[in-house]
C-alpha positions as CSV (number, residue, x, y, z in Angstrom):
1,M,0.0,0.0,0.0
2,T,1.4,3.4,-1.0
3,A,1.7,6.4,1.3
4,R,-1.2,8.0,-0.6
5,H,-3.4,5.0,-0.1
6,I,-2.6,5.0,3.6
7,V,-3.5,8.6,3.9
8,L,-6.8,8.1,2.0
9,A,-7.6,5.1,4.2
10,G,-7.0,7.1,7.3
11,L,-9.2,9.9,6.1
12,T,-12.0,7.5,5.2
13,A,-11.8,5.9,8.6
14,L,-11.9,9.3,10.2
15,F,-14.8,10.4,8.1
16,C,-16.8,7.2,8.8
17,S,-16.2,7.5,12.5
18,A,-17.7,11.0,12.5
19,L,-20.9,9.8,10.9
20,P,-23.8,9.0,13.3
21,A,-24.4,5.3,13.8
22,Q,-27.5,4.1,12.0
23,D,-30.1,2.4,14.2
24,L,-31.2,-0.8,12.4
25,T,-34.1,-3.0,13.4
26,V,-35.7,-5.9,11.6
27,V,-39.2,-7.2,12.2
28,K,-39.8,-10.7,10.9
29,A,-43.5,-10.7,10.2
30,G,-45.6,-13.8,9.7
31,S,-48.4,-11.5,8.5
32,L,-48.2,-7.8,7.8
33,Y,-51.2,-5.6,7.5
34,Q,-50.1,-2.3,5.9
35,G,-53.5,-0.6,5.7
36,R,-56.8,-0.3,3.9
37,G,-56.5,-1.2,0.2
38,K,-53.2,-3.0,0.6
39,P,-52.9,-6.8,0.3
40,L,-52.0,-8.8,3.5
41,L,-48.3,-9.8,3.2
42,K,-47.0,-13.1,4.4
43,D,-43.5,-13.9,5.7
44,V,-41.9,-10.6,5.1
45,V,-39.1,-8.6,6.7
46,V,-39.5,-5.0,7.7
47,L,-36.2,-3.1,7.7
48,I,-36.3,-0.1,10.0
49,E,-33.6,2.5,9.9
50,D,-33.5,5.4,12.3
51,G,-37.1,4.9,13.2
52,K,-38.4,4.9,9.7
53,I,-39.6,1.9,7.5
54,K,-36.9,1.6,4.9
55,K,-37.9,-1.6,3.1
56,I,-40.6,-4.2,3.3
57,M,-39.1,-7.4,1.6
58,K,-39.8,-11.0,1.2
59,G,-36.9,-13.5,1.6
60,A,-34.4,-10.7,2.3
61,E,-31.0,-11.2,4.0
62,I,-31.0,-9.6,7.4
63,P,-28.2,-7.2,8.1
64,W,-25.7,-8.5,10.6
65,N,-25.8,-5.4,12.8
66,A,-29.6,-5.2,13.0
67,E,-31.7,-5.9,16.1
68,V,-34.1,-8.6,15.2
69,I,-37.7,-8.8,16.5
70,D,-39.2,-12.2,15.7
71,A,-42.9,-11.9,14.9
72,S,-42.8,-14.8,12.4
73,K,-45.8,-16.4,14.1
74,G,-47.5,-13.0,14.7
75,Y,-49.6,-10.4,13.0
76,V,-48.1,-7.0,12.5
77,M,-50.2,-3.9,11.9
78,P,-50.1,-0.1,12.5
79,S,-50.6,1.0,16.1
80,W,-53.8,2.6,17.1
81,V,-54.2,6.3,16.8
82,L,-56.6,8.2,19.1
83,A,-57.5,11.6,17.7
84,H,-59.4,12.6,20.8
85,G,-59.1,11.6,24.4
86,S,-58.9,13.1,27.9
87,G,-56.9,10.4,29.8
88,G,-53.7,10.9,31.8
89,L,-54.7,14.2,33.3
90,D,-54.8,15.2,36.9
91,R,-58.1,17.0,36.0
92,E,-60.1,17.0,32.8
93,N,-61.5,20.5,33.1
94,E,-61.0,23.8,34.8
95,N,-63.7,25.5,36.8
96,M,-63.9,28.4,34.4
97,P,-65.8,27.7,31.1
98,V,-63.6,29.9,28.8
99,T,-59.9,29.1,29.3
100,P,-58.4,29.0,25.7
101,Y,-55.0,30.0,27.1
102,L,-54.6,26.8,29.1
103,T,-52.7,23.8,27.7
104,I,-52.8,20.2,28.6
105,M,-49.1,20.4,29.3
106,D,-50.1,21.9,32.6
107,S,-52.2,18.9,33.6
108,L,-50.6,15.9,32.0
109,D,-49.4,13.2,34.4
110,P,-46.8,10.9,32.7
111,S,-47.0,8.5,35.6
112,S,-50.7,7.9,35.1
113,T,-51.7,4.3,34.6
114,Y,-53.8,5.4,31.6
115,F,-50.6,5.5,29.5
116,E,-49.6,2.0,30.7
117,T,-53.0,0.7,29.7
118,A,-52.8,2.5,26.3
119,R,-49.5,0.7,25.5
120,R,-51.1,-2.6,26.6
121,H,-53.9,-2.0,24.2
122,G,-51.6,-1.1,21.2
123,I,-52.2,2.6,21.2
124,G,-49.1,4.3,19.9
125,I,-50.3,7.9,19.2
126,L,-52.8,10.0,21.3
127,H,-54.2,13.5,21.1
128,I,-55.1,14.5,24.6
129,L,-57.5,17.4,25.1
130,P,-59.6,18.9,27.9
131,G,-62.9,17.2,28.7
132,N,-66.3,18.0,27.4
133,A,-67.7,20.1,30.4
134,T,-66.5,23.4,29.0
135,Q,-67.1,26.1,26.4
136,I,-63.6,26.9,25.2
137,G,-61.4,24.6,27.3
138,G,-57.9,25.0,26.1
139,R,-55.3,23.3,23.9
140,G,-54.4,19.7,23.6
141,I,-51.1,17.9,22.7
142,L,-50.3,15.1,20.3
143,L,-48.1,12.7,22.2
144,K,-46.7,9.2,22.6
145,P,-47.8,7.1,25.6
146,Y,-44.5,7.1,27.4
147,G,-41.9,9.5,28.8
148,R,-40.7,10.9,32.1
149,T,-42.1,14.4,31.4
150,P,-44.8,16.0,29.3
151,E,-42.0,17.4,27.1
152,D,-40.6,13.9,26.5
153,M,-44.0,12.6,25.5
154,A,-45.1,15.5,23.3
155,L,-45.0,15.3,19.5
156,V,-46.9,18.5,18.9
157,E,-47.8,21.0,21.6
158,K,-51.0,23.0,21.2
159,A,-52.2,20.6,18.5
160,G,-55.9,21.5,18.8
161,M,-58.3,23.7,20.7
162,K,-61.1,21.9,22.6
163,M,-64.6,23.4,22.5
164,S,-67.9,22.0,23.6
165,L,-71.6,22.6,23.0
166,Q,-72.6,20.7,26.2
167,A,-74.6,23.2,28.2
168,T,-73.6,22.6,31.9
169,Q,-75.3,25.8,33.1
170,G,-78.3,27.4,31.4
171,S,-79.8,26.6,28.0
172,R,-78.0,25.6,24.8
173,S,-78.6,29.0,23.3
174,Q,-77.0,30.7,26.3
175,H,-74.1,28.4,26.1
176,L,-73.6,29.2,22.4
177,L,-73.9,33.0,23.1
178,Q,-71.2,32.8,25.7
179,I,-68.9,31.1,23.1
180,E,-69.6,33.8,20.5
181,K,-69.1,36.5,23.1
182,A,-65.6,35.2,23.7
183,F,-65.0,35.3,20.0
184,K,-66.3,38.8,19.7
185,D,-64.2,40.0,22.6
186,A,-61.0,38.7,21.0
187,L,-61.9,40.1,17.6
188,D,-62.8,43.5,19.1
189,H,-59.5,43.5,21.0
190,R,-57.5,42.9,17.8
191,N,-59.5,45.6,15.9
192,E,-58.6,48.1,18.6
193,I,-54.9,47.2,18.3
194,L,-55.2,47.6,14.6
195,R,-56.9,51.0,15.0
196,Q,-54.1,52.1,17.3
197,K,-51.6,50.9,14.6
198,A,-53.3,53.0,11.9
199,E,-53.3,56.0,14.3
200,W,-49.5,55.4,14.9
201,E,-48.8,55.2,11.2
202,E,-50.6,58.5,10.6
203,D,-48.7,60.2,13.5
204,K,-45.4,58.8,12.1
205,K,-46.2,60.1,8.7
206,N,-46.9,63.6,10.2
207,G,-43.9,63.5,12.5
208,A,-46.1,63.5,15.5
209,T,-44.5,60.5,17.2
210,T,-41.0,59.3,18.1
211,V,-42.1,55.7,18.5
212,E,-40.2,53.8,15.8
213,E,-42.1,50.5,15.8
214,F,-45.6,49.3,16.4
215,D,-45.7,45.5,16.8
216,V,-49.3,44.2,16.7
217,D,-48.4,40.7,17.8
218,K,-46.6,42.0,20.9
219,K,-49.6,44.1,21.8
220,I,-52.2,41.3,21.5
221,D,-53.4,40.1,24.9
222,K,-51.8,36.6,25.4
223,L,-55.1,35.4,27.0
224,K,-56.9,36.2,23.8
225,K,-54.3,35.2,21.2
226,P,-55.3,31.5,21.3
227,I,-58.8,32.4,20.2
228,L,-57.5,34.6,17.5
229,D,-55.2,31.8,16.3
230,M,-58.2,29.5,16.2
231,L,-60.3,32.0,14.2
232,D,-57.4,32.6,11.8
233,G,-57.3,28.8,11.1
234,K,-53.8,28.4,12.7
235,I,-55.1,25.8,15.2
236,P,-57.9,23.3,14.5
237,V,-61.0,23.1,16.8
238,Y,-62.1,19.8,18.4
239,L,-65.8,20.6,19.0
240,Y,-67.9,18.3,21.2
241,V,-71.5,17.9,20.0
242,P,-73.5,16.2,22.7
243,G,-76.7,15.3,20.9
244,A,-78.6,15.4,17.6
245,N,-80.2,18.7,18.4
246,D,-76.8,20.4,18.7
247,V,-75.6,19.3,15.2
248,S,-77.1,22.3,13.4
249,N,-75.6,24.8,15.9
250,A,-72.2,23.2,15.3
251,F,-72.5,23.7,11.6
252,Q,-73.6,27.3,12.0
253,L,-70.7,28.0,14.2
254,M,-68.3,26.4,11.8
255,D,-69.7,28.3,8.8
256,K,-70.0,31.7,10.6
257,Y,-66.4,31.7,11.8
258,K,-64.9,29.5,9.1
259,L,-63.4,27.2,11.8
260,K,-61.2,24.3,10.9
261,T,-63.2,21.7,12.8
262,V,-63.1,18.1,13.9
263,L,-66.5,17.2,15.3
264,I,-66.7,14.9,18.4
265,L,-70.2,13.5,18.2
266,G,-72.1,12.2,21.2
267,P,-73.8,8.8,21.1
268,T,-77.2,10.0,19.8
269,C,-75.9,12.3,17.1
270,Y,-76.5,9.6,14.5
271,K,-80.2,10.7,14.6
272,A,-79.1,13.8,12.7
273,I,-77.5,11.7,10.0
274,N,-79.6,13.4,7.2
275,V,-78.5,16.9,8.4
276,I,-74.8,15.7,8.6
277,K,-75.0,14.1,5.2
278,A,-76.5,17.2,3.6
279,Y,-73.8,19.4,5.1
280,G,-71.2,17.0,3.7
281,R,-72.7,17.3,0.2
282,R,-72.6,21.1,0.4
283,N,-69.1,21.2,1.9
284,P,-67.1,18.3,0.3
285,G,-64.0,17.4,2.3
286,K,-64.9,19.5,5.4
287,L,-66.6,16.8,7.5
288,R,-64.2,15.3,10.0
289,I,-66.0,13.2,12.6
290,I,-64.9,11.3,15.7
291,L,-67.6,9.0,17.1
292,D,-68.4,8.4,20.8
293,P,-66.9,5.3,22.4
294,A,-70.5,3.9,22.9
295,Q,-71.1,2.0,19.7
296,E,-74.2,0.3,20.8
297,V,-77.1,2.6,21.6
298,L,-80.7,1.7,22.6
299,D,-83.1,3.7,20.5
300,K,-86.7,3.7,21.9
301,D,-89.6,4.4,19.6
302,P,-91.6,7.3,21.2
303,V,-94.9,5.8,20.2
304,S,-94.5,2.0,20.5
305,Q,-91.7,2.2,23.1
306,E,-90.0,-0.6,21.2
307,E,-86.2,-0.6,21.7
308,T,-83.7,-1.1,18.9
309,L,-80.0,-1.6,19.3
310,V,-78.2,0.9,17.0
311,C,-74.5,1.0,16.0
312,P,-73.8,4.7,15.1
313,A,-70.7,3.7,13.1
314,K,-72.9,1.5,10.9
315,V,-75.3,4.4,10.4
316,F,-72.4,6.6,9.2
317,Y,-70.9,3.9,7.1
318,D,-74.2,3.3,5.3
319,A,-74.5,7.0,4.7
320,G,-71.0,7.0,3.1
321,I,-69.5,9.4,5.7
322,P,-65.9,8.6,6.9
323,F,-65.4,8.6,10.7
324,A,-62.8,7.9,13.4
325,L,-63.5,5.9,16.5
326,S,-62.5,6.7,20.0
327,S,-62.2,4.9,23.4
328,V,-63.1,5.9,27.0
329,S,-60.2,7.8,28.5
330,N,-60.8,7.7,32.2
331,S,-60.3,4.2,33.5
332,G,-62.4,5.0,36.5
333,R,-65.5,5.7,34.5
334,Y,-67.1,3.8,31.7
335,G,-70.1,5.8,30.8
336,R,-73.7,4.8,31.3
337,S,-73.1,1.2,30.4
338,G,-70.4,0.7,33.1
339,N,-68.5,-1.4,30.5
340,P,-64.7,-1.4,30.9
341,A,-64.3,-2.7,27.4
342,L,-65.1,0.8,26.1
343,A,-61.5,1.6,26.9
344,M,-60.2,-1.0,24.5
345,P,-59.8,-0.1,20.8
346,W,-60.2,-3.8,19.8
347,Y,-63.6,-3.8,21.4
348,Q,-64.7,-0.8,19.3
349,V,-63.5,-2.4,16.1
350,G,-65.2,-5.7,17.0
351,I,-68.5,-4.0,17.8
352,C,-68.5,-2.2,14.4
353,V,-67.7,-5.4,12.5
354,R,-70.4,-7.3,14.4
355,H,-72.9,-4.7,13.2
356,G,-71.8,-4.9,9.5
357,V,-69.0,-2.4,9.2
358,P,-66.2,-4.0,7.0
359,E,-63.2,-4.9,9.1
360,D,-60.8,-2.7,7.1
361,I,-63.0,0.3,7.5
362,A,-63.3,-0.2,11.3
363,I,-59.5,-0.6,11.6
364,A,-58.9,2.5,9.4
365,A,-61.2,4.4,11.8
366,L,-58.5,3.9,14.5
367,T,-55.4,4.2,12.3
368,E,-55.3,6.2,9.1
369,I,-58.4,8.3,9.5
370,P,-57.4,9.8,12.8
371,A,-53.8,10.2,11.5
372,M,-55.3,12.2,8.6
373,Y,-57.4,14.4,11.1
374,L,-54.1,15.1,13.0
375,N,-52.3,16.0,9.7
376,R,-49.9,13.2,10.3
377,S,-51.0,10.7,7.6
378,K,-47.5,10.7,6.1
379,R,-46.0,9.6,9.4
380,F,-48.3,7.0,10.9
381,G,-51.6,5.2,10.5
382,R,-50.2,2.8,7.9
383,L,-47.1,0.7,7.4
384,E,-45.3,1.8,4.2
385,E,-41.8,2.7,3.2
386,G,-40.8,6.1,4.5
387,M,-43.3,6.1,7.4
388,D,-42.6,5.9,11.1
389,A,-42.2,2.3,12.3
390,T,-45.0,2.7,14.9
391,M,-46.7,-0.7,15.0
392,Q,-48.2,-3.4,17.1
393,I,-47.5,-7.1,17.0
394,L,-50.4,-9.4,17.7
395,A,-50.6,-13.0,18.6
396,A,-53.3,-13.7,16.0
397,P,-55.3,-11.8,13.3
398,P,-57.4,-9.0,14.8
399,M,-60.8,-10.6,15.0
400,E,-59.5,-14.0,16.3
401,P,-60.3,-14.8,20.0
402,E,-56.5,-15.5,20.6
403,S,-55.6,-12.0,19.4
404,K,-53.7,-9.8,21.9
405,V,-50.9,-7.3,21.8
406,L,-47.6,-8.9,22.2
407,M,-45.5,-5.9,21.5
408,L,-45.9,-2.2,20.7
409,L,-43.1,-0.4,18.8
410,D,-42.5,3.3,18.5
411,E,-40.2,4.2,15.6
412,G,-38.8,0.7,15.8
413,Q,-38.2,0.8,19.6
414,I,-40.1,-1.6,21.8
415,I,-42.3,0.4,24.2
416,Y,-44.4,-2.5,25.4
417,D,-43.6,-6.2,25.7
418,R,-46.3,-8.5,27.0
419,S,-43.8,-11.0,28.3
420,K,-42.4,-8.4,30.7
421,D,-45.8,-6.8,31.7
422,P,-46.1,-7.0,35.5
423,R,-49.9,-6.7,35.2
424,V,-50.2,-9.7,33.0
425,K,-48.0,-11.7,35.4
426,Q,-50.2,-10.6,38.3
427,L,-53.3,-11.7,36.6
428,T,-52.1,-15.0,35.1
429,G,-49.2,-15.9,37.3
430,K,-47.0,-16.5,34.2
431,P,-45.0,-13.7,32.4
432,S,-45.5,-15.4,29.1
433,Q,-46.5,-14.2,25.7
434,T,-48.9,-17.2,25.5
435,H,-51.0,-15.9,28.4
């Protein structure tokens, strides 16, 4: 080897040592569900590099330096995505009805068992917002279900503003008027600042002021700015609509203020399906709907008093309206039914399928549809090359009785392993993936 070659080899070694080490993980999948419209793949290898899916291959040679996760007897699919929830908080609401300046970062408790349960159920992405007993309740955060601090968990701070039409005091019309008053106060405040700026510009032109700058943003009241950001379309609104009679008010509010809105529909809102469908026809692409966790509702005929079991998701599916599903957030309360299964995404999917919603549509309602609502459809909700390796590994296909979450991965890193779950060991006496 010549001196020149020795120098070049030394420079190459020095350059390579300065490069960051690539994090390689391989998941050997017996079955891989990529998402709606994609074929189920059998016996494939998912190569994950630095948290992203680099390749999905069949019969590929595994890199020697890759960490291997053997799911050759399992079923791999995207993790669940919850676009709306209020779990993991020390309190769901503040006492004041109009608190747009608050953020969930102030109330999030990373040690809450809610996040442990979320991982156990295969939930990889959550959007946590204030509860429904509010008017303008504050801003939520998009997060992952693990971390020592709220900052560790957060993907996007101030990801959405929570509003509610649930009248806790007074009538529905009074409740709506109070919301609009908060809007008007914020707009009037900004108009006054703009008037002052116009006055300053006139004074500056006439040499009547020595003030060199007038910064509107700095003069806006910080307590009113979140409402103005919402009205300007900088932050989406997550609007809770408790019942069918409130649907028209929600649409009027959306249209009047041109709000970028995701509707959180209460369990009986399916009764306004014709109103919702008509609005969707008039405003193509604007309907973004998250359904209540209760996917079986007893509908009583007012004349005959005959009761019928209704699945709201099936009503929306039959009407051709896309929707996302949700689950109960507070593990201590399970709604009127007292059913703890409402906290389990698989239960929601199973109920929908039992009532005639196609399985891929029900799964999309907890994966790619909520990811789209959160403007993150290029990162998670599906398993495709270039997307985040955020996935769950199941013991069996989704609708099989033996199906359970064995592992949950976030960007290729294991954040839940059933074989090491102390709760499973406590219940079964065996820390095994077979229990």
